N, C-alpha and C positions, 0 to 999 in steps of 0.2 A: 893190167888190163888191157884189152884189145879194144880199140874205138873203131866204130864205122865212120869213115871220113865221108860222110854224105852231106845233107843240108845241115847248117849250123844248129837249128833247133834239135834235130835229131842227134846230132853228135853230143849236145849238152844233156839230152835224155839218157844216151847210152853211157855217158860218163857218171851221171848222178845215180842211176840205177846199179851200176856195177861196182861203185866205190865201196871199199870194206875198211874197217878199222886198221887192219894190217897195212894197207896202202898209204896210210898217213904218216908222214915223217913226224918224228917225236915232237919237234917244234911246233908243228901244226896242231897236234892233239893237245898239247900244253897250252897254246894261245887260246884254243877253243874254251878251255877251262877258265882262263883269265877273263875272256869276254862273257862267258856265262855268268860268272859271278858279277861282273860290271852290270850286266843286264838286269840280274835279280835285283841288285840294289837300286838301280834307276827305277825299276818298277815299283818298289817299295816306297820311294820318295814321291810317287804320284799319288799316294793315299790322300784322301780329303780334297783333292783338287775337283773344282766343279764339274769339268768334263768327265773325269773319272767316276763322280758321283752319278751322273746322268747315265753313263754306261752301265754301272752296276745295277741302277734302278731298271734299265732296259732289260738286263739280263735276268734280273728277278721277276720281271712281268713275263717275258717271253720264254725264258728257259726253264729247265727243270728245278725242283726245289733242293735237288741233291744230285750228285754224280761223282765220277772218278777224278775229276780235274779240279784243281785250286784256282780260285781267284786270289791272288797274292795279297792285294790290298785290303780285302774284306775278310779273308779267310773262310769264305764261303765255298760251298761245292757246287759244281755245275757240270754241263756237257762239255766236251772238247771245244765246240764251236764258241760257246760263250766265254770259256776260259781264254781261249785265244784272243777273242775280241776285247775283253776288258784288260787283260794283261798287256796286250799290244797298245792300247790307248794309254794305260798307265806309265808305261816305259818311256814315253815320248814327251812327258809333260815338263820336267825340269831341266831338260836339255843337257843331260849328262850321259846319254847312251853313245855309242861308238859311231865311228863315221869312216867310210871309204872315200878319201878325197877325190881319187881319179874317177870314180863312178858317181860322185855327188850323191851318196847313198848311205842311209844308216841301216845297216843289215841287221844288227842285233834286235832292234825294236820290231821287226817283222818275222825274223826267222825263229828266235828263241821262244816267243809266246806260242807259235804255232807248233813248233817241235816239242815243247814241254807238254802241251796239251795232249798231243797224239801219243807221246811217250807214257804219259800217265793213264791214258785210255787202253793202250796195248800192253802195258806192263814191260816195255823195252828196257833193255840193260843200259848202263851208263855209257858203255862203249858204243852201242848202236845210236844212242842219243847224240853223242859227239860226232860221230861219222855223219849222221843226217844233218847236224848243224853245219858242218864244214860244206857238205853238198849244197845246202842252202846259200850260204855265203858265196860259193863259187858261182852259182846260177845267177842270183840276184845282182851281184857285183859286175858280172860280165854283161848282164842285160843293160845295167846302168850305163857301163862304158860304151856299149854299142849304141844307145840311144843318144848319149852325149850331151854337150852343153845346149844345142838347139832345142832339145826336149826339155831340158831343166829350166829354160827361160819361161816356160808357162806351167809345165807339169812338175809336181813334186816327186822326183824319182823314187823316193822311198814308198810311196803309195802305188806306184806303177810297176817298176822293176821288182819291188818288194813282194808283190803278189806271187810272182814266179818263183822267187827265193823260197818263200814259205811253202809253196805247193811242192818244190823239190825235196824240201826237208821232211815234210809230212809223207809224201809218196815213198820217199826211202825208208821211213819207219814202217810203212804198210807193205814193204817188200815188193815194191813195184818193179816189173820188168821193164825193158826199154820201151815196149810200146805203151805200156800203162803210164810209164812217166811222161812219155811224149803228149798223151791225151791230157794228163794233169797240167802240164805246161799250157797246152792249147786253152783248156778252159780258165786257167788263171789268167792268161793274157787278154782273153776276151772281158774280163772283169776289171783290168787295171784301170785305175783312176786316181786323181788327185791334182788339185789346181791351186796355184799360189795366191790367188786372188784374196784369200782369207787374211792375208797379212795386212791389207789396207784398212780392215775395220776390226782387226783384233779378234776375229771369229775363231772358234774352237776346231776348225777343220783338220788341222795338223795331227791332232790325236785320233780324229775319225779315219785319217789316212792310214795310220799304223794299225789301228784296230780292224778296219776292214781288209787291208792287205793280209794280215795275219789270218783273219777268219775266213776270207774269200779263197786264200791259198790253201787252207785246210779243207775247205768245202770242195775245191777243184780235185784235190788229191783222193778224197774219200768217194767222190763220184766216179773218178777214173777207175778206182779199185773195183766198183760194181758195174763197170762196163760202159760208163758214159764217156762219149768220144768228144775230142776237142781238135781245134785246128792243128795240123801237123807242121804248118809252116807259119805259126802265129807270130813270130819275130820278123822273119825276112820276106814273107809273102807279099804279092802285089797289094793285098788289102790287109796286110798285117799291122803290127804296132809301129814299126819304123815308117810305113807308108803314111800313117794317119797321125803320127805324134812326134816325128823327128825330121830333120834334113840332113842328107849325106851320111846317114849311119852306116858304118863299116861292119859287115858280118864277120870279118875276120877277127874282130875284138871279142866275139862270142866264144871263140875256141883256141886263140892263140895261147900256147904255153899251158894248155890244159893238163893237169896232173903234174906239171913241173913248177909252174908260177902259181903260188897259193894266195888267193885273195885275202884269207884271214890273216896272213901275216903282213899284209899291206894296210890293215885296218887300224885306225887311230882311236885311242881313248880320249875323251873329253876332260881336260883339266878344269876349265872355266864353265860355269853352268849357263852357257849362252850358245847361240848359233855358232857353229864351228868357223863360219866366215870371219867372226870377230877376233877368234884366237890369236892368229898371227900378229895382227896389229896390238892386241892386248899385251903379248909377250914382248913385242918390240918397245912399246911405251914404258912397260914396267922396267925393261933392261936400261933404257934411257934414264928414267927417273932415278934408278939406284945408281947407275954409273956417275951421273952428274949431281947427286945428292939434291934432287929437286922435290918440292912439295907442290900440291894441286894448284896452290895460289901463285907459284912461280911461273906457271904455264899459261901463256897468252893465247896460243893456238896449237892445235895438232892437225897435221894433214896425214891422213891414212891413205897410203898408196896401194891400191887392190887390183885384183884381176876381175874380169868381167862378170863372173857368175856371182861374186860378192855384191856388186852393184844391182844385179838382177834381183837379188833376195832381199838385200838390206835397204836399197834404194827407197822403196815405198814407205819405210817406217821412219818419218820425220818428226813425229811428235808421240812418242809412246804413252798410252793410257792405261795399260794393263801390265801386270808383271810379265806375262808370257810375251807380249809384244815388245816390252823393253829388252828382251834377250835378243832380239832382231834389230837393235838400234846400236850402230857403232858409237854414236856419241855417248849413249847411256853406259854401255859396257866400259868404254875408256874412262868415263867419269868415275865408275866404281873402282877402276884399277888405280887411278890417280889419287882417289880419296881414302881407299881402304888397303890398297895394295893386292887386292884379289876380287874376283867376281864369282863367288861360290853361291850355293843354294840359299845361304843365310843372308847374303847381300842384296838379293832381288826382293825387295819388299815394297808394301804400299807406302811406307814411310819415305823409302828411296824415291818413289815416284813423284812425291810432293816435296822432296828436299831441294830448296833453292840452290844449294852448293853443287848438287848433282845436275840440276838443270842448267845452272850457268855454265859448268864445264861442258855439258852436252852441246851447248851452243857454241863452244869454241873448237869443235871438232868438225872437220871437213873430209870427205871420202872422195877420192879422185881415181880414175882409171889409170894405170900404169902399164905401158907396153912391155916393160922389162919384166915386171912381175907376172904379167900374162905369159910371156915366153917362158920364164923359169918354171911357172906353174904347169904349162903344157909339157914341158920336157921332163919334170921330175915326178909329176902328180903330187907334189907337196905344196902346200899354199905358203908362200913366202911372206914374212911380216916386214913391212917397211913403213916407218913413220918419220915425218919431219916434226920437230918440236920447237916452236918459237917460244922464248921466254919473255917475261915482262921486261927485262933489262936489255932486249934487243939481241940475245944470242940465238943461234939456230943450230940445233942438233939433229943428226940423221942416225937412226938406229934400224938395223936390219937383223932379223931371225930368220935363218935358213930352215931350221927344223924346230917347229913349235912343240911345245911340251905336249907329250902323248903321242906324237907321231912316230912311225917306224924309224928307228935310229936315236930316238929320244923318248922311248916307251916309259910308261909307269913301271916302276918295280912292283913286285908282288907285295911288298910291305906298303907301297903307295896305293895299290889297288884295294888292300884291306882297309886302310885308313879312309879311302874313299867310301868303301861300302859301310862302313861304321857311321860316317857322316850321313849318308843317304838314308840308311835304316832309321837313324834317329830323327831325321829332319821332321817328320810327322808322326813320330813315335810309332812307326808301323811294325817294328821288331825292337825288342830289348837287346842290350849288349850281349847277353848270353846266347839269344836266338841268332843274332848276326855272327857270333863266333861260331856257332853250330853251322850255319849256312857256309861260312868261309871253309871250314873243315871239309864239309861234304863236296864243295865245289873242287877243292884241290884233289880230292879223291874220287871224283864222279866216275872215273873210269873203272872203279871196282865196285860201283853200285849194282845191285841186282835189279833195281827198278828206281824210278824217280819219284815214287809217290810220297806224300806227306812231307814236303819240304818245310812247312810251318805247322806248328801245333794249331788245332781248331779252336 
């Protein structure tokens, strides 16, 4: 592919529109399959969640009674817009969807629901679908890195950068040329939104962020196909996203290594069912307890040393009152690790919220900023786990994990991805074991699919 080296937004548009399946390194295409299955399973696990029920009801009221696209949680049919909306919200409920640490961004929860909806509406092949998803990951992740930590302090990057990632994926499936892709990104950027304030009172906004990012990105792409224009410098312009939503944004991050450094290969799978900022400390605590043969009652205090972004997100949650809010509490997550040895979807329960043993351990956890961890995170784009464990008999142990489970270099194997998919599909009985097996088989062979319709029986 030949890229036009002009304004960064245009260069992203040129790359995204020109990308072809044949351009993808084999490991990129295979990782897209892994992440697609991971996303489908995370979506199924959102079944019966109150925010998802509300989104499904809204789709039923406002959308068509039938259509070419699947709402995976309800198995209803609808239009692309409402399928992207509901599936986007559902995939972000149990906190098991993927994350790109360097971009502070969950690409799968916004790219795949939009891309699947468009693929089902257009009858796109599996290869076209995978290529579109890769384009969406590239755009969304690069926008997230461009906007940076200053943006993330107030804005939920998945809701903002994610709108552009979804738009790129859908526009690619609509066979957009460079100019059309550019307009799709412009219209996506002007809709981008999502604020962290919801964490303070356990509101449902996080699911709305992914729902709207997927749906608004799809909207932008379809409008651009029909001639609707958007800002051509929506990212770097004087009144663009960086100007209004960030500080010190570096436009070079939008295009450096484009076509050589693949964002999808830098994306992490989530092993624990909680905010990714809790995972490094959870891994480090688990390692310390196993190495020193500790029980929860042996631990007098845990000090989790973290990077600034973790404090920005987790800091406001000091007394978790809902299951979803508890997934953003360092103390709560580490309590589950100490008491149960894991923090999966079945450990986060209403009973756990009221469990005095969980609460007591929660109160023994402190989270502090660590300059070394911050520096290592900035250098490697991997969130380091570092905890100090003080025992009841006065001993102190330090445990450090440089590559948490699920990160590049410590990825989930395909067997582990399959096991995770089975657990998530069974969590709310959204799919039987046989249906999950069929989904797994289809994901591993999606590049051979003539179309992606009918993922689940109605």
